[in-house]
LUMZA-234993 format. One record per residue (C-alpha): x, y, z; residue in one letter. Coordinates in steps of 0.1 Angstrom, whole numbers, plus 5000, padded with zeros to 4 digits. Layout:
% LUMZA-234993
XYZA;...
//
This chain:
% LUMZA-234993
874258601228M;871158801217D;868958551235F;870758611268Y;870458981263V;866758941257F;866458731289L;868259001309G;866059271295T;862859081304V;864159001339A;865159361345A;861759481333T;859959231355F;861759331387F;861359701380T;857559641375L;857459431407L;859259681428S;857059961415T;853859771423I;855159701458F;855960071463Y;852560181451M;850759931474I;853059991505Y;853060371499G;849260381501K;849060141530F;849960391558R;851060751553V;852360771588Q;854860491583E;856760751562T;856761001590I;858460771615I;861460701592T;861961051581T;864761131606S;867160891588S;865960931552S;863361151536P;860260981522P;860160921486T;857561001461S;857060781430P;859261041411Q;862061051437S;861960671441S;862960641404L;865460921405S;868460701410C;867760551375N;866860871357Q;869460991334K;867561271317H;865161551326D;863061521294V;862361271268F;860761431237P;858561231214S;858061391180F;857861341142H;861061491129G;859861601095A;857161821110D;859062001137V;862761921139R;864162211119K;861962491133A;859862451164F;861862161180L;865262331175S;863862651192H;862362461222I;865562251227L;867562571227K;865362711254E;865562381274F;869362411273K;869262771284R;867162671314K;869462381323G;866962111313I;868761791302D;867061651271T;867461311256F;868461341219I;868061041196D;870161161167N;872460861168N;869760601171I;868860421139E;865060441134R;863060131124S;859560011128K;860059911164S;861860081193I;864859911208G;866059861244P;868160181242E;865060401235L;862960211261I;865660281286E;865760641277A;861960681281I;862060511315R;865160701325G;863561041320S;861661241346K;859261391321I;858061281287A;856961561263V;854761441234V;854861681205L;851761591185L;851861721149S;849861651118K;852061361106D;852961231140Y;850760921134A;852560851101S;855460701120S;855060361137S;858260451156W;856460751171C;853360541179L;855360271196N;857260541216E;853860681227L;852660331238V;855760291259E;855360651273I;851760591283M;852760261299K;855460451320C;852760701330R;850560431343K;853060201359M;855860431370L;853860751376D;855960931350Q;854861291342T;853661331306V;853161671290M;851661741256T;852062001229I;849462001201F;851362161171Y;848962261143E;846661971152V;843361951170D;843261731202P;839961591192T;841361461159D;844161301180V;841661141204K;839261011178K;841760971149Q;839661191127T;840461471101G;843861481084D;845461321115F;843061031112G;843860981075K;847560951082V;846960711111F;844860481089K;847660451064K;850060361091T;847660091104C;847659911070M;849159561074G;849359581112K;847659341136T;844559431155N;846559401187K;849059661177V;846359901163I;844359871195R;847459971216K;848060271193W;844460381195I;844360351233E;847660551236A;846360831213L;842960851230S;844760881264E;847361131255V;844861361239A;843061401272T;846261531289I;846161901293A;848762071272G;849662371251E;847962431217H;849962621191S;846662751176R;846062941209N;849263131206W;849963421183D;853663431195N;855463091192E;858463221212A;856063301241A;854562951239M;858062801241I;858963021270E;855762901288K;856362531281I;860062551292S;859062741324T;856362481333D;858862191328I;861462371349S;858962421377N;857962051376K;861561941377L;862062161408N;859161981425K;860761641417F;863961741435T;864161561468P;863761791498V;866961811518R;866062111540D;865461881570F;868261631566D;870261781595G;867561771621L;868161571652V;865661371671G;862861411646M;862161031645G;861361021681A;859061331679H;857261191649M;856760851665E;854961021694K;852961261672L;851860971650E;849560851678L;847961201682L;847661261645L;845760931639C;845960991601L;843860691593D;840860841610S;838161041591C;837661271620E;838961631622V;841661661648R;843261951666M;846661881681I;848562111705G;852362131706I;853462281738W;856862391752G;859062681763P;860562921737P;863562801718G;862862431724I;862062351687G;858262361685K;858262541652T;860962321637T;858962011646I;855762141630V;857662271599R;859161921595F;855761761599L;854162011575Y;856761931549N;856061561551Q;852261581551L;851161891532S;851161721498S;848561471509S;846061741518F;843861941494E;844862271510L;847562351535S;848762661553I;851662731577F;850763051596M;854063141612E;854563331645N;850963441650I;851863611683K;853963871665T;852563871630M;848863851637H;848364001671T;844664101677I;842664231706L;842064001734A;838364091734S;836363811717S;833864071706D;836364251684D;834664151652Y;836864361628S;840064211642A;838863861636K;837863951601L;841464081594I;842863751607L;840463541587Q;841263751556R;844963681560Q;844363311566F;842063261535L;844263481513S;847163241520K;845462901520I;843462981489L;846263181472D;843763461467H;845263811472K;842864091482D;840163841491I;836964001505E;835563861538I;832164021546P;831463811577H;833063551600L;831363251585R;833363271552V;836263061565L;833862781575Q;831862801543E;834962781522R;836762501540L;833962281555Y;834362021528N;838162051522K;840761821537K;843162071550V;846362081570L;846662391591V;849662491613V;849062791636L;852462861650D;853163041683D;849563121693V;849363331725D;845663441726Q;842563231726S;840863481703V;843363391676Q;842063031678L;838463151679D;839063341647A;840963071628L;839962731642A;837162771667K;835562441659E;836462121641T;833362141620R;834862441601W;837062191582F;836461891561G;836961521571P;840561401577R;841761761583S;844461821609R;845062141628I;848362181646L;848862461671I;852162551688T;852162761720T;853962831752Q;850662831771D;849062491779R;846062661795K;845162811762L;844962471746L;842862331774K;840462631773A;839962551736H;839062191744R;842162051728I;843161741748N;845561601721N;848661781734I;852261691727Y;854761831752K;858161901737V;860861801761D;864561911761L;866761681740P;868961431759N;872661491761S;873561291730D;870961471709D;872061801723A;875661721711L;874361631676Q;872361961674I;875462161684F;877661971660C;875262031630M;875962411634Y;879562391645A;880762131620F;877962081595G;877561721605Q;876161531635K;879561431650T;882561641659P;885761651638Y;888561431649D;890161571680G;887161801688F;884961551707Y;885961661743K;885762031733L;882361991718A;881061801749R;882462081771E;880662351751V;877462151751T;877462111789S;878162481793L;875362591770V;872762341782G;870162151762E;867962421748L;868062381709P;868162761703L;871162811724G;872962511709L;872262651674R;873463001681V;876662901700V;877362621675G;877262871647S;879663091666Y;882262821668F;882062721631R;885362721613E;887462791643M;890762621649S;891362401680K;893362681696Q;890562931690E;888062681705W;890062651737K;890363031740K;886663091734E;885662811758I;887462991786S;885763311778R;882363131774L;882562971808S;883363301825A;880463471809R;877563221811L;875263211842D;873162931829G;870463151815K;869563161778I;870063541777E;873763511786S;874263241760I;872663441733L;874463761744K;877763581739F;877163551702S;875863901699Y;878964051715D;881163881689A;879564071660L;881164381645C;879464721653D;877464741621E;876164391624D;875164461660K;873264771648D;871464571622L;870564301648F;868964571670L;867064721640H;865564381633I;864864291670A;863164621677C;861464701644F;861864481613F;861364121626N;859263931600H;859864201574G;860664121538S;864164161525I;862864401499E;861464621527A;864664611547L;866664711516E;864265001510D;864365121546F;867965041555L;869865031522G;871365381528K;872165311564T;874064981560F;876564911532L;875764581515D;872764501537I;872264161518A;875764051530Q;875164171566R;871863971566L;873863671554H;876263711583V;873463721609L;871863411593A;875263231593E;875463301630K;871863161635S;870763501648L;868063531621I;866663291595S;865563391560I;862463201547N;860763301514S;862563631513S;861363721548Y;863563781578V;862663601611K;864263641645M;863463411673H;861463551702D;864263501727S;866663691704L;864163971700V;863964001738Q;867764011740L;867864291714G;865164491732R;866864451765E;870164571751I;868364881738V;866564931771R;869964931789K;871165221767Q;869165441791S;867265261818V;865665561834R;865265791803E;863565591775P;863665901753G;867465871750Q;867365511736R;867765411699Q;864265241698F;861265281721I;858964981719V;857364941754D;853865091757V;854565261790R;857865411779D;856165551747I;853365701767F;855865861790Q;858066011762V;855266141740L;853366311769A;856466531775D;857766801752D;861366741761T;861566371769A;862466251733G;866066301722G;868166291690R;869165931697S;865665801690V;865365661655I;862365431659G;859065421679I;856865111675D;853565121695L;851064841696Y;847764971710L;846164641718Y;845264521753Q;845564881765N;842865091781D;844865401789D;844665721767V;847765841751L;847966221753N;850566331728I;852166671735S;852166931708E;855966941707K;856566571715A;858566501684F;860566821682E;863566681700G;863566361678M;865266511648S;866666171638N;863465981640L;863265751609Q;860565491618F;857265571634L;854565311637R;851265321656F;849365011651R;845764991662D;842864741659F;839964961667G;840865161699N;840665481679R;839965701709E;843165601727I;845465841709V;844666201717C;846266521702L;844866811723P;846867071704H;847766901671S;851366851662L;853967111653T;856766881640Y;857566551624L;861166451616S;862366531581Q;864266191581K;861165981584L;861265671561R;858265491576L;855165661588L;852465421599H;849765571620W;846365401622D;843465641631Y;845665951627F;843566221643P;844666531623M;843266651590T;846666751576C;850366681584F;852366961601P;853167231576S;856967191580K;856866811575F;859066731545N;858466371533P;861466361510E;862966041525F;859565871531L;859465511517V;856165401531E;853065601541L;850365401559N;847565601573M;844565361576R;841365501590W;842765851593S;840966181594K;843166331567L;841566571543E;844766651526K;848366551531L;850366871525W;849567221516E;851967231488E;853266971463I;856066771479Q;858866561464P;857966201470L;860966061451R;861465771476N;857865671482L;857165311473K;854165211493R;851065411501M;848065281522D;845265531528L;842565281536F;839165431544S;839765801537L;836966011550P;837066281522Y;837366291485F;838966631481L;842366501492I;845266631472N;847366341459L;848866491428N;852466441436Y;855266271416P;854865901422L;857565751400R;858865501426N;855465401440L;854865031438K;851764991459R;848765221463M;845865131486I;842765351489L;840265081499S;836965171515N;837365541508S;833665571501R;833765941493N;836665921468L;835366031434K;838566061414E;842165931415L;845266141413P;847266171381D;849165851377L;851265951347S;854465941368S;853565601385A;855465401360T;856565141386N;853165091402L;852464721407E;849364701429V;846364941429L;843664851455T;840465051454L;837864801466N;834964971484G;835465311468C;831665331460S;831765691448S;834465631422L;832965691387V;836065641365E;839765581364L;842065841350P;843365791315F;846865831330S;846565481344I;847965381310G;851365501322Y;851365241350A;852764981326I;854064761354N;850664701371L;850164341381Q;847064361403R;844064591402I;841164551427N;838064761420L;835564531438S;832464711452F;833165021432C;829365021425S;829365361406N;832265281383L;830865321348V;833765221326E;837465141324L;839765361303P;841065211271S;844565291283S;844265001307I;845464791278G;848964931283N;849164721315A;850464421297T;851864271329N;848464271346L;847863931363K;844764001384E;841664221377L;838964221404H;835664391395L;833264221419T;829964411423Y;830864691398C;827164701392S;827265011369S;829864861346L;828364771312M;831364661292E;835164621292L;837364811267P;838564611237S;842164701248S;841764451276I;842864201251G;846364341254N;846564201289C;847763861278T;849363771311N;845963791329L;845463491353K;842463611374M;839463791360L;836663841385D;833463991371L;831063851397S;827864051404L;828564291375C;824764301370S;824764541341N;827564381321L;826064301287I;828964151268K;832764101268L;834964221240P;836163971214S;839764071221S;839563901255I;840263571237R;843863671239N;843763601277A;844763241272I;846763231305K;843563271326L;843463041355E;840263171373A;837363331355F;834363441375I;831063551359L;828763471388A;825663701389G;826263871356C;822563861350E;822564091319S;825163891300L;823663781267K;825863481260E;828763291273L;831963411256P;833263141232S;836863231240F;836563031272I;837162721252G;840662841243K;841662931278A;843062591284T;844862691316N;841562761334L;841262591368M;838262771382I;835162871361L;832363021381D;829063071361L;826563091390R;823263261384H;823663331347L;820263361331P;821663341296C;822962991300L;820662731285V;823262481272E;826762441285L;828862461253P;830962151243S;834162371243F;834162321280I;835761981272G;838962171262N;839562281297L;841561991308H;843062161338K;839662261353L;839262181390T;836062371399K;832962431378L;830062611394S;826762641376L;824562701408R;821362881402G;821462871363C;817662831362K;817462801324K;820262541320L;818962231304Q;821862051288V;825461951297L;827861831270P;828561461266T;831661271256N;834061501275I;836461411303N;837561681327L;840061451345E;841161711371F;837661831380L;837261821418D;833962001422E;830862041401L;827962251415D;824662221398L;822462321427T;819162491418D;819562421380C;815862351381I;815462241344L;818362001344L;817161641341K;820261451331T;823861431343F;826461301319P;829661171335A;831861451325I;834561341349S;835061031371T;837461211394N;834961441411I;835261481448K;832161711454R;828961681433L;826061901441Y;822761811425L;820161961449R;817462161433G;817661981399T;815361731383Q;818161481381I;816961151395E;819360911377E;823160911377V;825460691358S;826160351374S;829860421371S;829460651401L;829860351423R;833560331412S;834460691413W;837460681436P;837561031449R;833861111455L;833361241490Q;830261461489N;827161391468L;824161611474Q;820761521459M;817061591462V;814761321475Y;812761121450S;810960791452E;812860671422N;816160691440L;815460351456S;816060191422E;819660311420F;821560141447S;824860291434H;823460631442V;822260541476L;825760421485E;827260761478R;824761031489I;825961251518T;823261531518V;819661471509L;816961741506E;813261701505L;811461971485R;808061811480D;805862021503I;802961781498N;804661461509I;803161301540R;805561001546E;809060911535M;809760551525T;811760311546P;814660271521W;816060601535L;817960381560N;819960231531R;821860561525I;824760451547T;826860771541R;824061021547L;825361311569R;822561571565R;818861541559L;817061861551K;813261861554L;812662231561S;809162361552G;807662021544C;804362131560G;802361801554K;804961551565L;803461351593V;806161101602S;809761001597L;811060641591P;814260491606Q;817260701596L;820860581590P;823160591620D;825660801600S;823261111602L;824861411620T;822361691610I;818661691607L;816762001596D;813061951602A;812162311610D;808662431600N;807362081594C;804062181611G;802261841607S;805161631619L;803961401648E;805961081649R;809660981647L;810160621638G;813860671643C;816560681669S;819560911671F;822360671678N;825260851663N;827361001692P;828561271668N;825161421660I;825761801655R;822261941656H;818561851655L;816262131645D;812462081650F;811562451652T;807762511648N;807062131647C;804162201672L;802361861667K;805261641678L;803961371702D;805461311737K;807561011725E;809161221698A;809961501721R;811461261747D;813661111719L;814961451708I;815761581743I;817561261752Q;819661261720A;823261361721T;823461671699A;826861831704R;825962171689N;822362211696Y;818762081694S;815562291692I;812062161698L;808662311708P;808262331746S;806862581771R;809062461799E;812362281806V;811861911801H;811561681832E;814461481818Y;816761771828I;817261711865T;818462061875N;815862331866R;815262691877A;813162991869I;815263281854G;818763281839N;820863121867S;821062801887L;823462611910T;824362241905V;825562041935K;828361801926L;828061471945N;831061281934Q;833761231960R;836561231933A;835661481906L;836661381871P;839161581851T;836461691827S;832661701828M;830161751800R;826661901806F;823561941785K;822262301791A;818862431780C;816762751781I;813262861774V;812763221763L;810263481776A;809163771755D;809464101772K;807464301746G;805364291715D;807664261685H;808564041655E;811263781663A;812863811629S;813864171636N;816364051662E;818663841639G;820663561653R;820363471689M;823563441710E;823563271744V;826563321766C;826963051793L;829363121821T;830162841845I;831762931878M;832862741909E;831262841942R;832662761977Q;830862872009N;828563111990D;831463281972F;832363261936I;836063131935T;836863101898S;835363091863T;835562751846C;834062821812V;832563121793S;831363041759K;828863171733N;826262951715H;824463071684S;820863001672F;819063121641R;815963281657D;814463411690F;811263201696L;809063151726T;807562811735E;810762641723H;813462461742L;816962531731Y;819562281742T;823362261737F;826262081753E;829262231771V;832462081783L;834162181816V;837662081810D;839462241839V;840262101874E;837162171896V;837962181934T;834562301948S;831362101952D;829062351935E;828962501900L;826962811891V;825462821855F;824763181844D;822963241810F;822863571791K;821263681758L;822363931732N;818964111734S;817164361755E;813764251741K;813963891753W;814863721786E;815363371798I;812263241814G;813662901825E;816962721824C;818162371831G;821362161833V;821961791831L;825361631837E;826061371811L;827561051825K;830160851808N;830361091779H;832561001749V;834961281745Q;835961341709T;837261651695F;836761581658S;833061551667E;831861531632I;832661461596D;831861781578S;830861651545W;827261751552D;827562131553N;826562351525Y;
//
């Protein structure tokens, strides 16, 4: 009998292993296969694929004598409290080998927790358990977590110290095969990042952290069911698969186009859910039209900065991120595989700010854009467009049934009724959803009654369909609906409760009712209402008083607001909210002195502006603001003080960015309800802010350059966020900051005169982020900073006078990001870093004190990014460490570094330019994740074929070299070759076809090019100041396809360019009888200098090319207007770039008009060449080569 049991166990194990291997191979074969099948069943991960056999959440492996009575009992109690099901082996008899029951328990657990203690290795039972656990980790992708309890991970890994002595005793009498398995298991488990008891002063806190981490991991293992009820997704995904082309290395932009309410957002959210885990970074920017509206003018620099800041803050999970210029997004993401969803875009400038070009993102990135405007996509050169059509009648019925019955088919006896409603409502998904929710849980009799009423009310338009559900609400729910539609769409639930909690009883329940009716949705604690429902709500309010907007509940139309505020008597008591967007508006708003006197019930006043600060005019100041105001948001407020009679007792949020306020009120006011204060960019420092702030949660005083001191914060006991970045006159923080015990984030970046932090800051024990970038006067941190044990982000970059860090900072063991870049006065690297085992980002750029990177770096098993760029004294990196999660290692310009030990084999980006490293381990050939390897040219590189196979960026720094050797062509992945300033270089050999960027500027002796530029995706060729280039070389450059630009010496437009003219404009005659749908041109200019000046004083050169159609000597339309950027203004140089005309051209002539961003320069000559049979790709390049 035992023999048959044995055979059964072997067979089961074999088939489990076989199915797992099949899953691993098939799962990696094609990602998009998963997408097509998702409508019927969600894709499975290795974890979820095993979930049907998993009986337990956690399997703990431990040595009972060490931990069972104390530590283990406490941690099991915490697991139970958090609902974590743990396998307990109390009833299993222990022996030297583990039996089938224990093997089944290990394999049947989602997570294995290995509790390594000093006598763990004394038990062969434990060691055999560990071997099985590591096998499951490798074969079944089981998650393994470690706890090092009073034992050093190094002793476990190497079997040394007391741990090693115990292990040797256990090995006595065992076979070499068994011992080898044990050693391999111990060596592997010791490298898994875990918690170390010696790093914790409080054991209870460590247990809480471990149990929380496990709970979070279990949540991620739970199969996603959010999209199970979606209809027709399989068909959508099948079509989108062709556009996504996920196998391709290119960067792709895909447009998803259709009318409002058709389901565009649902489709991309489904797609995002399926794909985001396979990208390095991902972001879903929802409803950009409403949430991120900016000026239509593409020159509105500050507005684009705001949009990029919001984007990067979200995708990098970095609150209060600083964006000094518009290249930051590109510089941060050029080498990252990202998934970007830009939902509901309605202005081209939004795309220009967030996804102007594919080269901004790393290879294999995908950018999805939903919009109602197809022209917007075409103007952005996005040809991969998916049109979302209405569902067919069967799918429409299923959508309706999902909301009416909670399933895709009607209940018995309801089929004809459901069909009748569906035919009345039509096929728009939004209408089906709203009306379906209305019929939910009604009896058959109620259905028949409501269908009669529905058929009498509907006129076939979506507005009447949606109004039907609105009319069925009770009066209070209708009122809340209108509040959201007119003022609070996309607001957080917390904000709605703050503003409306006293107006609506049980607002949470009322929001639930609206969500149940599908009139709003609640995602991540934010309320969202569909655009069509917003329009319905605003139309209902408009009809409250069609001719007198001042008698409505809310005023949101710009023209209506202008009309009401210009008249002393137009506004009435019925007005509770005014919401003014001052974008795309050229008219001046003249506000009457007594404009608000009649609006005694005004509660919400919001003037949002993105730079049109002269539009709002107060000729005679204001005499009155409502005493009932709860929200006051007025960008560029033109007064120096609020009206004297304004009582802010009910004020919840005060947002006065860029105001002219010198003080708020003459007297101290009761601010008992104020929770958020944003006074960004205050002009004066004498402002009186000393008011009771006990409910304040957020205080923002950023960019108040004259602010020298803060108000008394002794009453701000609930303050969570304090933002003071850019307050360059601030010298110190008040000692009263110690009373703000709930602070979670402090931003003092660019407070360049801040000398010290008060010791009371240690009272902020909940502090998670402390930003001190460019606090250049700060010399030390107080020792009390060690009390901030919850700190996760500490940014000290560019604190150039910081000498040392207090020893107490070793308590910050929860740190995840530690930035010391540019701390040039720091005397030594703090040793506590080795104990911060949760660190993921360590930035040590430009540290003069760093000569040898300490070996304790090896303890940072969770580290993903290590930057040592510009550490010019660094000579040694530690050996024998394995940072298994390290993605990026930057050693650029570590000029003394000669060797590179393989500290991780999982690196994606390795930057070795500017070092003396010429040899890299041969194991580099097998590094599975390496995408970007940057090195300096050396003749010795030819000896290391494994290096040549992986280099993507190569830089030549030998200014004396005359020729480069032919083996350069063997670097088959080379994307960028940088030769700038090699003044003696005479010729170039054949270059690899993979090359997309060649920088050969200031190579003054360069004459010959022994290469051809065959790659159709070449981005730019820069031969600035290469004045000795022969004719053959110049012909080669001008004829190459360079999608961004090429620059070469020339006094005139090259003869290869068939259409040439003196000046800045020319006309091209189109000879084709049937014009193609798109045309690509090579455009070029030669500059003329108007005066005697230095070119470098002008900065970057911007060339604006406008292409217009001309018919019978009249300009009929503009096809393209686009800017092209170059580094310098230079005479005797030919600048070329390519431009796509991707609109229907009906005339036979095109006018090309060039303009410069300079009054000192002019265009001497211009030229245009139509490119025949061009290959139209929109990924255009792999972006591995940027830096």
